N, C-alpha and C positions, 0 to 999 in steps of 0.2 A: 646597187641598186641606189638611184637616185639619192635624193636631198636636200635639203637646203644651201648646200654646202657645195652639190654639183652645177653649180649657177640656176637653180631652179628658178624662176620669176614667181613672185608673188611674197607677203609674208607667213605662210603658212604652207607643210609640207609632211602627209602622212603615208603610211603603210599597214595596211591590216593582214596581219597573219593566222590565216584560218588553218594552216598545215603547213610542217616542215618546211623550208624554205630550199627549193634545188639548189641555189648560189649563197653564199655566205651575207648576211646583210651585211653594208655598210659601213654601218658601227664596228668598232672594234672593241676589245675587250682584254681578257688574261693575254700576256704576253707582247701589246703592243709594245713598239719603239718607245712613244710616249708614258709607257705603261704608269699612273697615277691609281695608288691606293685609294684615293677617297670617289673615284668615280666609277659608276655603276658597270657591270657585263652585260649589257644589254645584248650581245653578242648568243654569250651564254643563257642569259634567261629567254629568247628566240629559238636555240635548239632544243633547249629542255624543257620545254613548256610541253602540257600535256594537251593537246590537240584534239584528244577525244571527250573532253570537259572544259574545254577554253578556249579561246582565241585569244590576240594581242594587239594593240593600238602603238605603232610608233607616233609620236607628234612631234614636229620641230616648228617654231614660232621665229622669226625674224624678228628682235629687240632692239629698240634705240638705245646704244648706251648710255644715254643719259636720263631713261625711264624705263629702266628693266624693269620684266614681269617675268613672272610663269604662269602658266595652265594647271589649272585643277581640275576636276573631274563631278561630275553629279552635283552641282551648284546650283546647275538651268534646271534640274530634272533629272529622273535615273534614265539611264541607255533603257530604249524601247527600241521592239522588232515595226516598221514602217509599213513592210511589205513582207513576198514569201520571202526573200534572201536578204532584203535591208532591216539596216539599224541606225537610229538615231543616236547619237551620242554627243550629249552637250558638256561644253567646257567654258569656264569662268577663268578670266585673268588677276592677279591680283600681282600686287606690288611685293618685287622680290626684297625692297626694302635697301639695306646695306651692298656694297658688291667684296668681291674680295681685294685685297689690293691689286694684285696683275692685271684684273679686271675694268679698274677704274683708267677713265679718258678713251677708252674703246668708243669709236664711233657705230657699231656695230656688233650684237651678240648674237648666240643662237640659244634658245631653250630647248632642250631635246628631253623627251620623257618618255616610257614605256608601262603602256597600261595593261593589264591583264581583266580580262574579263571573263567570271564562271557562265558557263551558258547551263548547267545543268549543276546546281548544288547537290541534290541528292542522290551521287556518283553513278545516274544514267547516263548511258553513253550519247553522245553529240550526234542526233542524225543525222543534221545539216547545219551549215553555217554562212554566215555573212558573207555573201560574195560583195556586199557594198555597203561602207556605212558614210554618211551624213554628221560630218563635224560641227556643230554647230559652238561660235565665241562670243561669250558675252561680255561685259566692262565688269569693274566694279558695283557700277549701278542698275546693270541689269539690260544695258545697253547693248545692241545688236553689234559686234564688232565686226562679226563675219561668217559667212561657212561656205564649207567644202566640202566635196566628194571626195571619198577616200575606198582603193580597189586592192 
């Protein structure tokens, strides 16, 4: 499926999962030849999601090695529907702090996260899911850093 590692342009990449994917997501998990106990099993989370009540957003950010940052959800407001099948998902950059020793000195890093959104918390079936999301990223001081569409 794409991703920043596949030569994508720009600083951000996203993938919206509203149903089980026909193909395996590009992220690997358990059994990977580079298996690392500290790395989350994103592929497993996508495969095991309850798509009747939730959807997932895979989010990647190209990060300068000298100024590493992560992304956290909801700090710029809550997710909200903006159209019949469109949703706005706000994120905020935050300082990673100290890097792991093996990452120090890298010119560029990729921050990868997988977010689960519960569409109907009252055990109701999901009648429809978003087909498109607009992800907005703000800096630590609230300034706009970027916005991009995800399908």
